Every structure is written in C-alpha cells, then in structure tokens.
C-alpha positions in Angstrom: 198.4 180.2 115.9 195.4 181.1 118.0 193.4 181.3 114.8 194.4 177.8 113.7 193.4 176.4 117.1 190.0 178.1 116.8 189.5 176.6 113.3 190.6 173.1 114.5 188.3 173.3 117.4 185.4 174.4 115.1 186.0 171.6 112.7 186.0 169.1 115.5 182.7 170.5 116.8 181.2 170.3 113.4 182.3 166.7 112.9 180.9 165.6 116.3 177.6 167.3 115.6 177.3 165.5 112.2 178.1 162.2 113.8 175.3 162.7 116.4 172.9 163.8 113.8 173.6 160.6 111.8 173.3 158.3 114.8 170.0 160.0 115.7 168.6 159.5 112.2 169.5 155.7 112.2 168.0 154.9 115.6 165.3 157.4 116.2 163.3 156.8 119.4 165.5 153.8 120.2 166.8 153.8 123.7 169.5 151.5 125.0 168.2 148.8 127.3 168.4 149.8 130.9 170.3 147.8 133.5 167.0 147.0 135.3 165.5 145.5 132.1 168.5 143.4 131.3 168.5 142.1 134.9 164.8 141.2 134.7 165.3 139.4 131.4 168.1 137.4 132.8 166.1 136.5 135.9 163.1 135.4 133.7 165.3 133.1 131.6 166.8 131.6 134.6 163.4 130.9 136.2 162.2 129.4 132.9 165.1 126.9 132.9 164.5 126.1 136.5 160.8 125.5 135.9 161.4 123.3 132.9 163.8 121.2 134.9 161.4 121.1 137.9 158.5 120.0 135.6 160.6 117.2 134.0 161.6 115.9 137.4 158.0 116.0 138.6 156.8 114.1 135.5 159.4 111.4 136.0 158.4 111.1 139.7 154.6 110.9 138.8 155.3 108.2 136.1 157.3 106.1 138.6 154.5 106.4 141.2 151.9 105.5 138.6 153.8 102.4 137.6 154.3 101.3 141.2 150.6 101.8 142.0 149.5 99.9 138.9 151.8 97.0 139.9 150.4 96.8 143.4 146.6 97.1 142.4 144.8 93.9 141.5 143.9 93.4 137.8 140.4 94.5 136.8 138.1 91.7 135.5 137.4 91.8 131.8 134.0 93.3 130.8 131.2 90.8 130.2 130.4 90.3 126.5 127.1 91.8 125.4 124.2 89.5 125.5 123.0 88.5 122.0 119.7 90.1 120.8 116.7 87.9 121.6 115.1 86.3 118.5 111.6 87.4 117.7 109.2 84.4 117.6 107.0 85.3 114.6 104.9 82.1 115.1 104.0 82.7 118.8 100.5 83.9 118.1 99.8 81.0 115.8 100.8 78.2 118.1 98.2 76.0 119.9 98.9 75.0 123.6 100.9 71.9 124.1 100.9 71.7 127.9 99.7 68.1 127.9 102.9 66.8 126.1 105.6 69.3 127.0 107.5 66.9 129.3 107.1 63.9 127.0 108.2 65.8 124.0 111.5 67.0 125.6 114.4 65.7 123.6 112.4 64.2 120.8 113.2 65.1 117.2 110.8 66.8 114.8 110.3 63.5 113.0 109.5 61.6 116.2 107.0 64.3 117.2 105.3 64.1 113.9 105.1 60.3 114.1 103.4 60.7 117.6 100.9 63.0 116.0 100.0 60.5 113.4 99.6 57.7 116.0 97.1 59.8 118.0 95.4 61.1 114.8 94.7 57.7 113.3 94.9 55.6 116.4 96.7 52.3 116.8 96.4 49.2 119.1 99.0 50.8 121.5 97.8 54.4 121.0 94.1 55.2 121.2 92.9 57.9 118.8 93.1 61.3 120.4 92.7 64.3 118.1 93.7 66.8 120.8 97.0 65.2 121.5 97.5 64.6 117.7 97.2 68.4 117.1 99.6 69.1 119.9 102.2 66.7 118.6 101.9 68.2 115.1 102.5 71.6 116.8 105.7 70.3 118.3 106.9 69.1 114.9 105.9 72.4 113.3 107.9 74.3 115.9 111.0 72.6 114.5 110.1 73.5 110.9 108.8 70.0 110.0 107.0 70.5 106.6 104.4 67.8 107.1 103.9 68.8 110.7 103.1 72.3 109.5 100.7 71.0 106.9 98.8 68.6 109.3 98.6 71.3 112.0 97.1 73.6 109.5 94.6 70.9 108.6 93.6 70.6 112.2 93.2 74.4 112.5 91.1 74.8 109.4 88.8 71.9 110.3 88.7 72.4 114.1 90.2 69.0 114.8 91.8 68.7 118.2 91.8 72.5 118.5 89.5 75.4 117.8 88.8 76.2 114.2 91.0 79.1 113.3 91.5 80.2 109.6 94.3 82.6 110.5 96.4 79.9 112.1 95.5 77.5 109.3 96.7 80.0 106.6 99.9 80.7 108.6 101.0 77.0 108.8 99.8 76.1 105.3 101.8 79.0 103.9 105.0 77.9 105.8 104.6 74.4 104.4 103.8 75.6 100.9 106.9 77.8 100.9 108.9 74.5 101.1 107.2 73.2 98.0 104.7 71.0 99.7 102.2 70.7 96.8 99.3 69.8 99.1 99.8 72.9 101.2 100.3 75.0 98.0 96.9 73.8 96.9 95.3 74.7 100.2 96.8 78.2 100.2 95.3 78.6 96.7 91.9 77.5 98.1 92.1 79.9 101.0 92.8 82.8 98.6 90.0 81.8 96.3 87.5 81.5 99.2 88.9 84.4 101.4 89.5 82.2 104.4 92.1 83.6 106.8 93.3 85.9 104.1 91.7 88.5 101.8 90.0 87.1 98.7 92.5 87.1 95.8 91.9 84.9 92.8 95.1 86.0 91.1 97.2 84.6 94.0 95.0 81.6 94.2 95.7 80.7 90.6 99.5 81.3 91.2 99.5 78.8 94.1 97.4 76.3 92.0 100.0 76.5 89.3 102.9 75.9 91.7 101.2 72.6 92.8 100.0 71.7 89.3 103.4 71.7 87.8 104.5 69.2 90.4 101.8 66.9 89.1 99.3 67.3 91.9 95.9 66.4 90.4 93.5 68.5 92.5 95.6 71.6 91.7 95.7 70.8 88.0 91.9 70.6 88.0 91.6 73.9 89.9 94.0 75.7 87.7 92.0 74.5 84.7 88.9 75.8 86.3 90.5 79.3 86.8 91.7 79.4 83.2 88.3 78.3 81.7 86.4 80.9 83.8 89.0 83.7 83.8 89.2 83.5 87.6 92.3 85.5 88.5 93.8 84.9 85.1 93.1 85.7 81.5 90.5 83.3 80.2 92.3 80.6 78.1 90.3 77.5 77.1 93.2 76.0 75.3 95.5 75.9 78.3 92.5 75.0 80.5 91.9 71.9 78.4 95.6 71.0 78.8 95.3 70.9 82.6 91.8 69.2 82.5 93.5 66.5 80.4 96.4 66.1 82.9 93.9 65.8 85.8 91.5 63.6 84.0 94.2 61.1 83.1 95.1 60.9 86.8 91.4 60.0 87.6 89.7 63.3 88.3 86.1 62.7 87.2 85.1 66.4 87.1 88.0 67.1 84.8 86.9 64.3 82.5 83.5 65.8 82.4 84.8 69.3 81.6 87.1 67.9 78.9 84.1 66.1 77.4 82.2 69.5 77.4 85.1 71.2 75.6 85.0 68.6 72.8 81.2 68.8 72.7 81.1 72.6 72.3 84.5 73.2 70.6 85.9 75.4 73.3 89.7 75.6 73.0 89.7 72.5 70.7 88.0 71.5 67.5 84.5 70.1 68.1 84.8 66.3 68.2 81.8 64.1 69.2 83.9 61.0 69.4 86.2 62.6 72.0 83.3 64.2 73.8 81.5 60.8 74.0 84.7 59.1 75.3 85.2 61.5 78.2 81.5 61.9 79.1 81.1 58.2 79.2 84.1 57.9 81.4 82.7 60.4 83.8 79.2 58.8 83.7 80.7 55.4 84.6 81.9 57.1 87.8 78.5 58.5 88.8 78.8 62.0 87.3 75.1 62.4 86.6 75.3 65.5 84.4 77.9 63.7 82.2 75.6 60.7 82.1 72.7 62.9 80.9 74.8 64.4 78.1 76.2 61.1 77.1 72.7 59.7 76.9 71.8 62.5 74.5 74.8 61.6 72.3 73.6 57.9 72.3 70.1 59.0 71.2 71.5 61.1 68.3 74.3 58.7 67.4 77.0 61.4 67.7 80.4 60.0 68.3 78.8 56.7 69.5 76.4 54.2 68.0 72.8 55.3 68.1 70.7 53.3 70.6 67.3 54.5 71.8 66.9 51.8 74.4 70.3 52.6 75.9 69.3 56.2 75.9 66.2 55.4 78.0 68.2 53.2 80.4 70.8 55.9 81.0 68.2 58.5 81.7 66.3 56.2 84.1 69.5 55.4 86.0 70.3 59.0 86.4 66.7 59.9 87.4 66.7 57.2 90.1 69.9 58.8 91.5 68.1 62.1 91.8 69.2 63.9 88.6 66.4 66.4 88.0 67.0 67.0 84.2 66.7 63.2 83.6 63.5 63.0 85.6 61.9 65.9 83.7 62.9 64.5 80.3 61.5 61.1 81.1 58.3 62.7 82.1 58.0 64.5 78.8 58.3 61.3 76.9 55.9 59.4 79.2 58.5 57.2 80.7 58.6 56.2 84.3 61.7 55.4 86.3 
C-alpha cells in the first residue's frame, strides 16, 4: 500500500517534470507580460484615441474659422495682365527727321502722305516745290509700308534731295520696296550691289536683282542683265542669253542695247554673223545720236555690207559724228584729207 503510493507519487512527479520541460522548449526566453506593461499599453491606446478625436475636432474648428474669415475679408483684385513685349523698330536708324510735318500728318493715310510728298517734290500752283518737306512726307508714307514711299525716300537719300546723302539709308529703303516686287527698286538694289554703294560689292547679287526686274519687263534692268551676261559680271558669260535681253530692251527703245545687238550681229557673238541685222540695229542707234554706232554704220555703208554701198553717205556720216565730238571719226577724216 505504501509502496503503491510512493510509485503513484513518483509517476506524477515525472509527468509534471516532463510537462514543464515541454513548455520550456516551446517558449524559451518568453516571459508573460507583466501587469505594468499591460496597463501602459492600454493607457497608450486610450490616449491615441483621445488625441485622434481631439485633432479631428480641432481641424473642424479651424476649417470653420477659415471659412468665416474668408467670408468677412474683401475680395482681392485680379492680377494685372502682363504688358505685351515692345516691338523692335528695325527702321529707326534709317528714318529721317519729320518734325516739320508731324502734326499735319497725324491721322493721314499712307497714300495721302505719299501724295503730299509728290506735291512738294514736283511743286504745284497751290504747293510750292520744297524738297525737304517732300522727303519728310515720303518718310511718313514709308513708315506705313507704302512701297512707292519707300522707293522715293530711297531716291532722296541716294541723291541727297531734301536730306543728307546717305547710301546706307538708300539701300535700306530700296531693299524694302524691292522685296515687294517694285521693279524700279529691284533695279536700284542691283545697281548698289554692282557699285558697292551702301552695301558690299557683289556682282552676283546685282545680276540676281537685275533679273527679278527684267522678267517684269523693266527695260533698264533688261539692259543691265544683258551687260552682266555678255561680260560675265556675277554670272557665267553667255552671249546668247545676253542677246535675248539686249533684244528685249532694244525693242522697248534702249539705244545702248540696240548698239550692243548690232555689235553681236557684226561680230557673230551669240548669233550667226549677219551684216544686214548689224546694219539695221547700228543705224537705229545712230539715228538716236549714238556716235560709236554711227561710226560703225558708216563703215558698213563704205563697204556695202548689209546696206547699199555709198561713199558720199559714208563721208557725211563721219563728218556728222566728228562735229559732235567723236574722236575716231575726226581721226579718220584727217587720214583721208577731209575736213568737217
């Protein structure tokens, strides 16, 4: 009996020991949370809830206050729109003073300003000629982009009419007018490039501007383009095309072009040699006081080339040219013992 109790007690001890060992193995180093820790955690959670509630309440109060303040404050004026950027006046340094007519020109159109310029330039019964005022009125028209106003202002500047001679200003206004297909201005821009006036000498650009005016039928530009082509000035020398433009200009009455065309037929440059055509164009030029053409035509008359041979007419043609100061004619008459 005693032995069985001892054995039962031993078995129970062993069982309790095994249970403790198992529990220790599963939760080693784990300690149950103390009452103090549990209390602190509960207090922190309680405070967090209280803080959250307090912050929400404060936020609502601040929002309400902000709305009330905004309602009571006067509305702020709208910001002023940004001022537009000022336009750069690229023509400022090329303008001439217009103080004499500023008040009178106020409210007038570009056409009206240009007409006033013409009145003062040419003079009328009501408007005495005044080149200074003419130039100023052309300036007013040019300020408004008037093509003829730009051209005539440039003319005043390049010739010193009504204002100081200024090639830079002349080129500026001619170029503006030329860009609007004014063939007279295109011709002048070409001239300024060919002569290096107000711009660097550039025969290539000169011939380009001559061509722009020539294709519009402007006779002086046709003659100058022909000159460039026949002399290789800024372009590849081309006698055939040169003769084309000489013909266009000659048929419009350009005497120098008629003479040059006669030379081409006489020498066979760009065309087949043709004495009849040479005589025709040289005689035409001679009839318009082109003395070199008259001298060459006289020689054709003497030799009967392209025209009827006539020695008396030859002498008369030379004498006429000699009296007008043609040196070659004077020398030739001296050699044949003829006076003039």
